C-alpha positions as CSV (number, residue, x, y, z in Angstrom):
1,X,65.4,134.3,26.3
2,X,62.3,133.6,27.8
3,X,59.2,133.2,26.1
4,X,55.7,132.2,27.3
5,X,54.9,128.4,28.1
6,X,52.1,128.0,25.2
7,X,54.2,129.8,22.5
8,X,57.1,127.5,23.6
9,X,55.0,124.6,23.0
10,X,53.9,125.8,20.3
11,X,57.2,126.6,18.4
12,X,58.8,123.5,19.5
13,X,55.8,121.3,18.3
14,X,55.6,123.0,15.1
15,X,59.5,122.9,14.7
16,X,59.3,118.9,15.3
17,X,56.6,118.4,12.4
18,X,57.4,121.3,9.9
19,X,61.4,122.1,10.3
20,X,64.0,120.0,8.9
21,X,65.4,118.8,12.1
22,X,63.8,116.8,15.0
23,X,66.1,117.5,18.0
24,X,65.6,120.7,19.3
25,X,69.0,120.9,20.8
26,X,70.6,120.1,17.5
27,X,68.8,122.6,15.8
28,X,69.5,125.3,18.2
29,X,73.2,125.2,19.0
30,X,74.5,123.1,16.0
31,X,72.5,124.2,12.9
32,X,74.1,127.4,12.5
33,X,77.6,125.9,12.7
34,X,76.6,122.7,10.1
35,X,76.0,125.6,7.5
36,X,79.9,126.3,7.5
37,X,80.1,123.0,5.2
38,X,77.9,124.5,2.9
39,X,79.5,127.4,1.7
40,X,83.2,127.2,2.1
41,X,83.5,128.7,-1.7
42,X,81.5,132.0,-0.5
43,X,83.4,132.3,2.8
44,X,86.8,131.9,0.9
45,X,86.2,134.9,-1.3
46,X,85.2,137.3,1.7
47,X,88.1,139.6,3.2
48,X,87.4,139.7,6.7
49,X,89.0,141.7,9.4
50,X,89.0,140.1,12.4
51,X,88.1,141.6,15.9
52,X,87.2,140.1,19.1
53,X,83.6,140.7,19.8
54,X,83.3,139.0,23.1
55,X,85.1,136.6,25.5
56,X,83.8,133.9,27.3
57,X,86.2,132.1,29.7
58,X,88.9,130.7,27.5
59,X,87.1,131.4,24.2
60,X,86.7,134.4,21.9
61,X,84.1,134.9,19.5
62,X,85.5,136.7,16.3
63,X,83.9,139.2,14.1
64,X,85.3,136.9,10.9
65,X,83.1,133.9,12.7
66,X,80.1,136.1,12.8
67,X,80.4,137.2,9.5
68,X,81.1,133.8,8.1
69,X,78.1,132.6,9.3
70,X,76.4,135.4,8.0
71,X,77.3,135.2,4.5
72,X,76.5,131.2,4.9
73,X,72.8,132.6,5.4
74,X,72.6,134.8,2.9
75,X,73.8,132.1,0.4
76,X,70.6,129.9,1.6
77,X,68.4,133.0,0.9
78,X,67.7,133.8,4.4
79,X,68.4,137.4,6.0
80,X,66.6,139.8,8.7
81,X,68.1,142.7,10.6
82,X,68.4,140.7,13.8
83,X,70.4,137.9,11.9
84,X,73.7,139.1,13.0
85,X,72.3,139.3,16.3
86,X,71.1,135.8,16.3
87,X,74.4,134.5,15.2
88,X,76.3,136.3,17.7
89,X,74.2,135.0,20.5
90,X,74.5,131.4,19.5
91,X,78.1,131.9,19.1
92,X,78.6,132.8,22.6
93,X,76.6,130.1,23.8
94,X,79.0,127.7,21.8
95,X,81.6,129.4,23.1
96,X,80.4,128.9,26.8
97,X,79.8,124.9,25.9
98,X,83.3,124.8,24.8
99,X,84.8,126.6,27.9
100,X,83.0,124.3,30.0
101,X,83.9,121.5,28.3
102,X,87.9,122.1,28.5
103,X,87.3,122.8,32.6
104,X,85.6,119.2,32.4
105,X,88.4,117.4,30.2
106,X,85.1,116.8,27.8
107,X,87.3,115.7,24.4
108,X,86.3,114.1,21.4
109,X,88.8,111.4,19.6
110,X,90.7,112.3,16.3
111,X,88.7,108.9,15.0
112,X,85.6,110.6,15.8
113,X,86.1,113.9,14.0
114,X,88.0,111.8,10.8
115,X,84.7,109.6,11.2
116,X,82.4,112.6,11.0
117,X,84.2,114.3,8.3
118,X,84.3,111.1,6.1
119,X,80.2,111.0,6.5
120,X,79.6,114.6,5.5
121,X,81.9,114.2,2.4
122,X,79.7,111.2,1.7
123,X,76.9,113.0,1.8
124,X,77.8,116.2,0.0
125,X,79.3,113.8,-2.8
126,X,76.0,112.4,-3.3
127,X,74.1,115.6,-3.3
128,X,76.7,117.2,-6.0
129,X,77.1,114.0,-7.7
130,X,80.6,113.3,-7.7
131,X,84.0,113.9,-6.2
132,X,85.5,116.0,-9.1
133,X,82.0,118.1,-9.2
134,X,82.6,118.7,-5.3
135,X,86.0,119.9,-5.4
136,X,85.1,122.0,-8.6
137,X,82.3,123.6,-6.6
138,X,84.7,124.8,-3.4
139,X,87.7,125.1,-5.7
140,X,90.0,123.1,-3.8
141,X,90.7,119.4,-3.1
142,X,88.6,117.2,-1.1
143,X,91.8,116.4,1.5
144,X,92.2,120.4,1.5
145,X,88.5,121.0,2.2
146,X,88.5,118.2,4.9
147,X,91.7,120.1,6.6
148,X,89.7,123.5,6.7
149,X,86.7,122.2,8.5
150,X,88.6,119.8,10.9
151,X,88.7,122.3,13.5
152,X,84.9,123.5,12.8
153,X,83.8,119.7,13.1
154,X,85.8,119.2,16.4
155,X,84.2,122.0,18.1
156,X,80.8,121.1,16.7
157,X,81.3,117.4,18.5
158,X,82.5,118.6,21.5
159,X,79.8,120.9,21.7
160,X,77.1,118.1,21.1
161,X,79.0,116.0,23.7
162,X,78.9,118.6,26.3
163,X,75.0,119.3,25.8
164,X,74.7,115.4,26.0
165,X,76.5,115.5,29.4
166,X,74.2,118.2,30.8
167,X,71.0,116.6,29.5
168,X,71.8,112.6,30.0
169,X,69.6,112.4,32.7
170,X,66.5,114.0,31.1
171,X,63.5,112.0,30.4
172,X,59.6,112.0,29.6
173,X,57.0,109.8,31.4
174,X,54.2,108.6,28.9
175,X,52.0,110.9,31.1
176,X,54.2,114.0,30.4
177,X,53.7,113.7,26.4
178,X,50.0,113.2,27.1
179,X,50.0,116.6,29.0
180,X,52.6,118.1,26.5
181,X,50.3,117.1,23.3
182,X,47.0,118.2,25.1
183,X,48.4,121.8,25.8
184,X,48.6,122.2,22.1
185,X,45.6,123.9,20.9
186,X,43.7,121.3,18.7
187,X,43.5,124.0,15.6
188,X,47.4,124.1,15.7
189,X,48.2,120.2,15.4
190,X,50.3,120.1,11.9
191,X,49.1,118.0,9.0
192,X,51.6,115.3,8.8
193,X,52.6,114.2,4.9
194,X,52.9,110.3,4.3
195,X,56.2,108.9,5.6
196,X,58.3,105.6,5.1
197,X,60.7,103.9,6.9
198,X,63.2,101.6,4.3
199,X,65.8,99.4,5.0
200,X,68.3,98.0,2.5
201,X,71.1,95.1,2.2
202,X,73.4,96.7,-0.5
203,X,75.7,94.6,-2.3
204,X,78.5,96.0,-4.6
205,X,79.3,93.2,-7.5
206,X,82.6,91.5,-6.4
207,X,85.7,91.8,-9.0
208,X,87.1,88.9,-10.7
209,X,90.7,87.7,-9.6
210,X,91.4,87.9,-13.5
211,X,90.4,91.7,-13.6
212,X,92.3,92.5,-10.6
213,X,95.4,90.8,-11.8
214,X,94.9,92.8,-15.0
215,X,95.0,96.3,-13.0
216,X,98.0,95.5,-11.1
217,X,99.8,94.8,-14.3
218,X,99.0,97.8,-15.7
219,X,100.5,99.7,-12.6
220,X,103.7,97.6,-12.8
221,X,104.2,98.6,-16.4
222,X,103.7,102.5,-15.2
223,X,106.0,101.8,-12.2
224,X,108.8,100.1,-14.5
225,X,108.7,103.4,-17.1
226,X,108.4,105.7,-14.0
227,X,111.3,104.0,-12.6
228,X,113.2,103.9,-15.9
229,X,112.9,108.1,-16.2
230,X,109.5,108.8,-16.9
231,X,107.3,111.6,-15.4
232,X,104.9,110.1,-12.7
233,X,102.7,113.2,-13.0
234,X,101.9,112.7,-16.4
235,X,101.1,109.1,-15.9
236,X,98.7,110.4,-13.2
237,X,97.2,113.0,-15.6
238,X,96.6,110.7,-18.2
239,X,95.6,107.3,-16.1
240,X,94.5,108.0,-12.6
241,X,91.0,107.4,-12.0
242,X,91.1,109.8,-9.0
243,X,90.0,112.8,-10.5
244,X,90.7,115.3,-8.1
245,X,94.4,114.4,-8.0
246,X,94.9,113.3,-11.4
247,X,94.4,117.0,-12.7
248,X,97.5,117.9,-10.3
249,X,99.8,115.2,-11.4
250,X,98.0,112.7,-8.8
251,X,99.3,115.2,-6.0
252,X,97.2,114.8,-2.8
253,X,99.0,117.4,-0.5
254,X,100.5,117.4,3.1
255,X,98.4,114.9,5.3
256,X,99.0,113.1,8.6
257,X,98.8,109.7,9.8
258,X,95.1,108.9,10.5
259,X,93.7,111.0,7.4
260,X,94.3,108.0,4.6
261,X,92.7,104.6,4.8
262,X,95.4,102.1,6.6
263,X,96.7,100.3,3.8
264,X,97.4,103.5,1.8
265,X,99.3,105.1,5.1
266,X,101.0,102.0,5.6
267,X,102.8,102.5,2.1
268,X,103.1,106.3,2.2
269,X,104.8,106.9,5.5
270,X,107.5,104.3,4.9
271,X,108.7,106.0,1.3
272,X,111.8,108.0,1.0
273,X,111.3,111.3,-1.2
274,X,111.0,110.2,-4.8
275,X,110.7,106.7,-4.1
276,X,108.1,104.5,-5.5
277,X,105.6,102.4,-3.7
278,X,104.9,98.5,-4.5
279,X,101.3,98.2,-5.7
280,X,98.8,98.9,-3.0
281,X,95.2,97.7,-2.6
282,X,92.8,99.6,-0.6
283,X,88.9,99.6,-0.9
284,X,89.3,102.3,-3.5
285,X,91.1,100.4,-6.1
286,X,94.7,99.8,-6.4
287,X,97.2,102.7,-6.2
288,X,101.1,103.4,-7.2
289,X,102.5,106.2,-4.6
290,X,105.6,108.5,-5.0
291,X,106.5,110.4,-1.9
292,X,107.1,114.1,-2.7
293,X,108.6,115.5,0.5
294,X,108.0,115.3,4.5
295,X,107.7,118.0,6.6
296,X,107.5,116.8,10.3
297,X,104.8,114.6,10.7
298,X,103.1,115.4,7.5
299,X,103.9,114.1,3.9
300,X,102.9,115.1,0.6
301,X,102.5,112.3,-2.2
302,X,101.6,111.4,-5.5
303,X,99.6,108.5,-6.6
304,X,97.9,106.8,-9.4
305,X,94.7,105.1,-9.0
306,X,93.3,102.2,-11.0
307,X,89.8,100.6,-10.3
308,X,88.8,97.1,-11.4
309,X,85.9,96.9,-13.5
310,X,83.3,94.6,-13.2
311,X,81.3,92.4,-15.7
312,X,78.0,91.0,-16.1
313,X,79.2,87.8,-14.6
314,X,80.4,89.5,-11.6
315,X,76.8,91.2,-11.5
316,X,74.8,87.9,-11.8
317,X,77.0,86.6,-8.7
318,X,75.5,89.7,-7.0
319,X,72.4,89.2,-7.7
320,X,72.4,85.3,-6.6
321,X,73.8,86.0,-3.4
322,X,71.1,88.6,-2.7
323,X,68.2,86.0,-3.8
324,X,70.0,83.5,-1.3
325,X,69.8,86.1,1.5
326,X,66.4,86.9,0.9
327,X,65.3,83.4,1.3
328,X,67.2,82.8,4.2
329,X,65.7,86.0,6.2
330,X,62.6,84.8,4.5
331,X,62.8,81.3,6.2
332,X,63.9,83.1,9.7
333,X,67.4,81.7,9.5
334,X,68.6,85.5,10.0
335,X,67.0,88.8,10.6
336,X,66.9,91.7,8.0
337,X,69.0,93.6,10.7
338,X,71.6,91.0,11.4
339,X,72.0,90.3,7.5
340,X,72.6,94.1,7.0
341,X,75.1,94.4,9.5
342,X,76.8,91.2,8.5
343,X,76.4,91.9,4.5
344,X,75.7,95.1,3.6
345,X,78.3,97.1,1.9
346,X,76.9,100.4,2.4
347,X,78.9,102.1,5.1
348,X,75.8,104.6,6.0
349,X,73.2,102.1,6.7
350,X,75.3,98.9,7.7
351,X,75.3,99.6,11.3
352,X,71.6,101.0,11.6
353,X,70.2,97.6,10.2
354,X,70.1,98.9,6.9
355,X,67.5,101.8,7.9
356,X,67.8,104.9,5.4
357,X,68.4,108.1,6.9
358,X,66.6,111.2,6.3
359,X,70.0,113.6,5.7
360,X,67.9,116.6,7.0
361,X,66.4,115.5,10.1
362,X,68.5,112.8,11.1
363,X,65.7,110.5,11.4
364,X,64.7,107.0,9.5
365,X,61.5,108.7,8.2
366,X,61.4,109.6,4.7
367,X,58.6,111.6,3.0
368,X,58.1,110.2,-0.7
369,X,59.5,113.7,-1.9
370,X,63.0,112.9,-0.2
371,X,63.0,109.4,-1.8
372,X,65.2,108.5,-4.8
373,X,62.4,108.6,-7.5
374,X,63.7,105.1,-8.7
375,X,63.4,103.5,-5.5
376,X,60.1,105.1,-5.0
377,X,58.5,103.6,-7.9
378,X,60.1,100.1,-6.9
379,X,58.8,100.0,-3.5
380,X,55.5,102.1,-3.7
381,X,53.2,98.8,-3.9
382,X,55.8,96.9,-2.0
383,X,53.8,95.5,1.2
384,X,55.1,96.2,4.7
385,X,57.4,93.7,5.7
386,X,57.8,92.1,2.5
387,X,61.3,91.9,0.6
388,X,61.9,92.9,-2.6
389,X,63.9,91.1,-4.9
390,X,67.3,92.4,-5.8
391,X,67.3,96.0,-7.6
392,X,69.8,97.6,-9.7
393,X,70.9,100.9,-8.2
394,X,74.0,103.1,-8.6
395,X,76.5,104.0,-6.0
396,X,77.8,107.3,-5.1
397,X,80.9,106.5,-7.4
398,X,78.7,105.8,-10.0
399,X,79.1,102.2,-10.1
400,X,76.3,99.6,-10.1
401,X,75.3,97.6,-7.6
402,X,72.1,95.4,-6.4
403,X,70.3,95.8,-3.2
404,X,67.4,94.3,-1.3
405,X,64.7,96.7,0.5
406,X,62.1,96.2,2.9
407,X,59.0,98.7,4.1
408,X,59.6,98.9,7.7
409,X,56.6,101.4,8.4
410,X,54.3,103.3,6.1
411,X,52.1,105.7,7.4
412,X,49.4,108.0,5.1
413,X,48.8,111.7,5.5
414,X,46.8,112.9,8.5
415,X,46.7,115.2,11.1
416,X,49.1,114.7,14.0
417,X,47.7,112.3,16.9
418,X,49.1,110.5,19.8
419,X,48.1,107.0,18.5
420,X,50.0,107.5,15.0
421,X,52.8,110.0,16.1
422,X,53.5,108.9,19.6
423,X,57.3,109.0,18.8
424,X,57.5,112.3,17.5
425,X,55.4,114.0,20.2
426,X,57.8,112.3,22.7
427,X,60.5,113.7,21.2
428,X,59.4,117.3,21.0
429,X,58.1,117.1,24.6
430,X,62.0,115.6,25.6
431,X,63.2,118.5,23.6
432,X,61.3,121.0,25.4
433,X,62.5,119.5,28.9
434,X,66.0,119.3,27.8
435,X,65.8,122.6,26.4
436,X,64.4,123.7,30.2
437,X,67.6,122.0,31.8
438,X,70.2,123.3,29.4
439,X,68.8,127.1,29.7
440,X,68.9,126.5,33.8
441,X,72.4,125.3,33.1
442,X,73.5,128.4,30.8
443,X,71.9,130.6,33.6
444,X,74.1,128.9,36.4
445,X,77.0,129.0,34.5
446,X,76.8,132.6,33.0
447,X,76.8,133.8,36.6
448,X,80.3,132.2,37.4
449,X,81.8,132.8,33.8
450,X,83.9,135.6,32.8
451,X,81.7,136.9,29.8
452,X,82.8,140.3,27.9
453,X,80.5,141.4,25.1
454,X,82.7,144.2,23.0
455,X,80.9,147.4,22.9
456,X,81.2,147.9,19.3
457,X,78.0,145.3,18.5
458,X,75.3,147.7,17.7
459,X,71.9,147.4,18.8
460,X,71.8,143.6,19.9
461,X,69.3,143.2,22.8
462,X,69.5,139.4,22.2
463,X,72.6,139.5,23.9
464,X,71.5,141.6,26.7
465,X,70.9,138.3,29.1
466,X,74.7,137.5,28.7
467,X,75.8,140.7,30.9
468,X,73.1,141.5,33.0
469,X,73.8,141.8,36.9
470,X,73.1,138.8,38.9
C-alpha cells in the first residue's frame, strides 16, 4: 500500500487536475462501486457462480462481486492483468469499513438512499435522453432498476459516512498547502484548461387552470369507462404518458412506502384490489390508479399518467417572471443565490445557489467541452457577474423552460499555480492528509479485525497486506 512520498504527491496532484474526480477518498473507495450503476445490463447477462473469497468481520466478499465489477471495467475499455486483484483489494477495504460501521452503529436513512437513487436516475436520464431510452438500455423499468441498486447505494452511502467520520477532523493550513505545492517538480505541474462556474435559475412554464381541468376531464372519462367494464391496461397502453409503464398496461411492479411521491402513495395504499382511485395530482401530472395486488407491505398498481401542456401564453408568463426577478437581483433586492433557492424549479441546482454541477468531478468547475453547446454559445461573451436575459432551454423530460444564468467565474488555460488554483491545490493536499489518516485507521483495524482471504485467489500480491503478521 505504501509508495514513495514524492510519487504519492505526484499521483494525487495529477489526479486532482487530470482525472474525473477531485476527491481522492471518493475516487479510491467509491468509484469502483459507482460503476455498478453503469452496467446493470451487462451484469445481468453474466452467469456467476458465487463463492466466498474473503471474510472481513461480519462481512464477506463474493466472487460474483469481483466478477461484476470486472465486467463493468471491461465495458468501459479498461483491463490489466492485476485488475481483478485491485477490485478484490477495494472490496476488502469496503467490507472493513462496512463492518466497522455496524459496530459503531453508523446508519444512513431510507430518505438518503432514495434521494441518492433519484439523483442518479435523473443524471442517467439526462445522459441517455429519456426514461424510455434508459429502460430500454437496461431492459427493465426504472422502478425495478432502483430496486436492484438500492442495497448497493445504501452500502456506498454507509462507506462514505464511515470515511467522513474517520477524517472529519483532518484539515490543512495555508502553510501546508504551500509546502505541498512546492514539493511538486515544476516540470510536472499540469496545464489547466479553461473553466467556468455558472449558476442558473430555471422556471418551468405554469400550466393554466383551463388545461388542468381539461386533463382531469379526460381522466374522469377514462375512469367512468373502466368502471363500466373497459380494460384499464388498454387505456394505459393507448393514452398514458408514462412510456415505461404504458407498454406494460400501466403496471409499475411491486413497491413499498417511501418509493413514490407522497400524493401517489397516499392514494395507492388506500385502494383495495381492483379498485380505482380518484384523480391524483403530483409534480409529474395527473394520475388514475388501480390496485392490482397487495403483498405484505408491498403493492402493485397500474396507472395512467396525463401531463398538462403549456401554451405560448404560459411561456410568456415564465419569461416575464424571470425578467422581473433579474431586475430585482440587479437592484440588490435579493441575491442570485437566494432567488435560486426560492424560485428555481431545478432540483439539482436549487439548493446550491443555482450552481451547475460537473457530474464527473463533483465540483462546480466546468470545462467548455462539458457545457451544453447551446448554453456555451449563449454565455461565451457574457461578462462575469452579469445576468443573462431569459434563455430558452429544454428540461430532462423534453419540455420547454426558461432560465437566467450568470457566469460566477471564468479562467483561461494556464499552468497550475497557487494564485489561480489555490482551492484545487488545497483539495489535493487535504486528500493526501486524509488518505494518510485513513491508511493509519485501516492498519489499526486490520490488526484487530478477523480477516481471512480465500486461498483460491491466484497470485494477488495486492492482498498480502491484509493478512501480514502484526
